[in-house]
N, C-alpha and C positions, 0 to 999 in steps of 0.2 A: 941512764937516767940520773938526774941530779937530785940529791936529797938535801934539803935546806931547812934551817930553823926559821919559823915565821911566827910573828905575834898575831894572836886572834884579833881581828879588827872589830871595833864597835860598829853597831848598825849594819851588820852583815845581813844578807838576804837569807834569813834562817830557813824559810820555806824551801828554798832551792837546795841548801845543804842537807836538810832533813829528808827531802824526797829522794835525793841521790843516795843517801844513806839507807833508806828503806829498800830501794831497789837492789843495792849491793848485798844487804843482809839476805834478801829473798834469793838472790842469785847463788849465794853460798849454800843455803839450805837446799834449794832445788837441784843444783848440780852435784851435790854430794850424796844424794840418795842412791845407794847401790842397787844394781839389779839383784833380784832375789826371788823368794817365794811369792811375794806380793808385788804387783806392779802398780805404780802410782802414775796414772796417765797424765796428771797435771805436771809432772816433773820430766816428761819426755816430749820432745818436739813432735808436732803433727807431721805425719809422713808426707803429706802434700797439702791438700785443702783441709781447712779446719783450724782450730785455735786452741792452744793449751796455755796454762799459766806461765810456763817457762818461755813460751814464744814471745812474751811481751818484754822480757828482761833487756836484751841487747837493744832493741829499737827504742825502748824508754831511755836507756842510758845514752843513746845517741841523740835523742831529742833534747835531753837535759844538757848534753854537751853543747848544743847550740845556744841554750839559755846561758850557760856558763861563759861562753865566748862573749856574749853581749855585756855581761857584767865585767869580765876581766879586761876587755878591750874598750871600755867606755871612754877612756882618755887617749885612745889610739895605741898602735903598736907598729914597730918597724918591720919592713919587708924581710930584712935579714933574719929576724927572730922567727918569723913564720916559716921561712924556708928551712932554717936549721931544724925547727921543730918537726916539720914534715919529713925531712930526711931521717931524723932520729927515730920517728915512729915507724917508718918503713923498715929501717935496719933492725930495730927492736922486734918488729913483727916477724921478721925472718928468723932471728935468734929464738924468739918465743916458739915458733913452729918447730924448729930443730929440737928444742928441749921437750916440748909436749909430744911430738911424734917419736922422740927417742931415736932419731936416725940422722946420720951425717951423709946420707945418700943424696947428693945434690941433683942427681938426674931426676928425682921425683920430689924435690923440694917444692912445697906449695908457695907460690908467689903472692897469692891473695890471702887476706886474713883480716881480723878485726882491727888490729893496730894499724895496718896499712890503710884500712877504710877510714879510721879516725884521721890519719894524716892527710889523705887526699881530700876528704870532706872539709876538714879544717881550712885547708889552703883555698879551695874553691869558695867556701863561705866567706872567707876574708876578702877575696877578690870582689865578690858581689857586694859585700857590706861596706867596702871602702867608700862607695858612692851612695849606697842606699841604706838608710837607717830607719825609714818609716815602717812601723809594724804592719800597717795595712798593705803597703806595696810588697813587703817581704812575704806576707801571707798569700797575696795574689800570685806572686812568682812561684811559691811552693805549690799552690793549687794548679798552676799551669804545668809545672813539671809532672805532677801526678796525672793530669789529663793526657799529656803527651805520652807518658810511659804506659798508662792504662790502655790508651787507644792502640799503641803498638802491640801490646799483649793480645788485645782482642782481634786485631787484624791477623797477626801471626797464628793465633789459635784457631782460625777458621779452617786451617789445614790439619788440625790435630783431632784426636779422639774427642767426641762430644763437643767439638768446636771450642775447646778450652785448652790452654797450655797444659802439658803433661810432663812428667819427668824426662821422657824421651823426646819431647817435642816442645821446646821453649827457647826464647831468645838467649837466655844465659848460656845454655849448653852450646849454642852456635858461636856467639860473640866471644865469650870468655875462653872457650876452647881454642879459637883462632888467634886471639891476642896473646894469651899466655902459653898455649900448648896444653894439650889434655893432661900430660904428666905433671903439670904444675898448677893444677886447680884442685878444687875440693874432691878428695878421694880419687885423684888421677882421672877425673871426668867420668868415673863409673856410675855416679849417681845422676848424671845428665844435667847438672846445674851447679852453680856456685853461689851460696848464700851471701858471700862477701865479695863477689865479682863486680865487674864494671856495671852490669845492668842493674843489679841490686843497689849498688852505690849511687847510681843516678836517681833511683827512687828515694833512697835514704837521704839524699840531699834535701828533699822536701821536708823531711823531719827536722833536719838541722836548721833550716831556714825558719820553720815554724817555731822551733825552740828559741832561736835568736829573737824572733818577734815577741815571744813570751817574756824573754829577758829584758827587752827594751821597754815593754809595758811595766814590768816590775820597777824599772829605773825611773821612768818618766811619768807614771800615773800614781805615784804614792799618795799624793794629796787628794786626788779625785776617786781613788779606790780601784786599784788594778784588778782586784778580785772580781768585780762586776764584769769587766771586759773579758777576763779570762773565762769566766763561766759562760758568757755569751758566745765566745769563739768556740768553746768546747761543744756547745749544742749544735752549732753549724757544722763542725767537723764530724760529729756523730751522725748527723743527718746525711752528709755526703758519703760517709763511710758505708752506711747501710744501703744507700742508693747504689753505690758501686758494687756492693756485695750481691746485688741482684744479677749482675752481669759477670763479675769475676769474684768468686767466693774468697774469703779470707785465706791468704797464703803467705806465710812468713818466708818460705823458701825462695820465692822470687820477689818478695816485698811488694805485692800488688797494691793498688791505690786503696782498696777497702781496708786492708791491713794497716797500711801506713797512716791513713787518716784516723783510724780507730785509736791507734797508739797515741797520736798527737792529741786527740780528744781526751783520752785518759789522763795524759800529763797535764793538759791545760786545766781540767776540772780539779784534779788533785792539788795542783799548785794553788788554785783559787782557794780551796779549803784550808790548806796549810798556811797560806798567806793570812787568811782571816784569824787563824789561831795564833800564829807566831810573829807575824810582821805588823799587821794592822794595829795591834795593841801596843806596838813599839816596846816589846819586852826586852828585858835585860837578860843575858845568858845566865846571870847569877840568881835570877828570880827563883825562889825556893821550889815552888810547885812544879815548874817546868824544867828545872835544871837537869834532872836525870834524863829526860827524853831528849832535850837539846843536846846534851853532852854525848849520849850514846849514838844517836844517828849522825850527829855532826862528825864524830870520830870516824865512822865509816865513810861518810860523804866526802870528807876532806882528804882521805887516803883511798879514794875509790879505785884508782888505777892499781895501786899496790894490792888491794884485797881482791879485786875482780880478776886480775890476771895471775896474781900470786897463788890463788886457790888451784888453778889449772897446773901450774908448775909443781906445786906440792903433790897434787894427785898423780902427776906423771912420775915423780920420784917414788911415791908409795907403790905405784903399779909396776915399776921396773926394777927397783932395787930388791934383790933376793938374799936370803940367808938359809942355811940348813939347820934343821932341828929334828933330832931323832931320825936321821937319814931321809928326811923329807924336805924338799926345797920349797920355801914359801916366799911370796912377796910380802913386803911390809904391809901392803893394803890387805891382803888376805889374812895375815896374822891379826891385824886390828879388827877386821870383821868377825873373825872367829872368836876373838876375845869378847867383843861386844855381845855376841850370840850366847855367851855363857851366863849373862846376868839380866837379860831382858827378853820379853816375848816379842818385841818389836825392834829387831836389830837394825833394819834399814833406816827407820826414823831416828833411832838412837844414835847411829853412826853420823847421820847428817847433822843432828843437834850438837854432837861432840865437836864436829868441824866448825859449826857456827860458834861454839864456845871458844875454840882455839883462836879463831880469827877475831872474836870479840876481845879477847885478852890482848892480842897484837894491836888492834885498832885503838883500844882505850889507853894502853901504855904509851903508844906513839902520840896520841892526841894530848895526853897529859904532859908529855915532853915537848909538845908543839913541833914535832918532826913530821914532815909530809913529803911523800915521794912525788916529784913533779916531772913532767916530760916536756 
């Protein structure tokens, strides 16, 4: 990854930076809640069908990734840059997996992952949007992808329990296992699916394209009011999502259409609201009343990759680095949790908030210095 100093541009799309920042802050808090005496269902992924708060984080991040592409590539970008970026993301993803899994055993190295998904989705989206920039057409393509994928899931599910895809009976378990080998997918194929495999990525492409369409609207409809179109689109997406939910319940694990469209609707409606607050009024980042909010979330939003993936690397280090104290071997993680437990009745929440505070300090300092980690 390349770290470079950049000047904050005037007339940025504040709503996009702030929404990305909100999602990253939430991701830090939710992923850092330890297992313990109390379980917080909203911070754990749904086992199969169902929806929790943490389920929306990555898909939201990916949808905003599409909107960011529309902004970043509005004046064009060369093929070479895209290809290099794709290769870097795949390589970084493999290195990231080695660090997080704390294993150099290449025989079970997972080939799929979030960074790899970003790389491939970015490449495919670039290929599509080289010729197609119309928000309407991009939305129709995204809905077409959801329809094709959902139909495939429904047809395959006819042979499964309750005539719905199950962990032991779904397209991901078959396709991703055959393409990558079961030892090289999520939990060596033991879970029966891969949430970042080829099948999920195909569905996730609809989110990136929808995000790209949102970004194009933010760029091209400033004068007529992008917020109105965004809120209208969100209502359509919500309606389609709940319609799909009647046939395929929300499922983040296989990224089914009900789930995919719901996330896109949430992003579209939230962007609309933030656009009204931060962009339509043509605010200046130095405006007194809004300066703290803009600065805080922009700090996370502009270093989103650093914080989002950095928190997992830090967690892996804390979980695997050990030391001895009074003849007892402890991990750094356990010693921190034990320390937090000495001064609060809510150690799990307190630990998560301390991690948010740590990453807040990192994000704010780097934002103040105008240093951003780019891939």
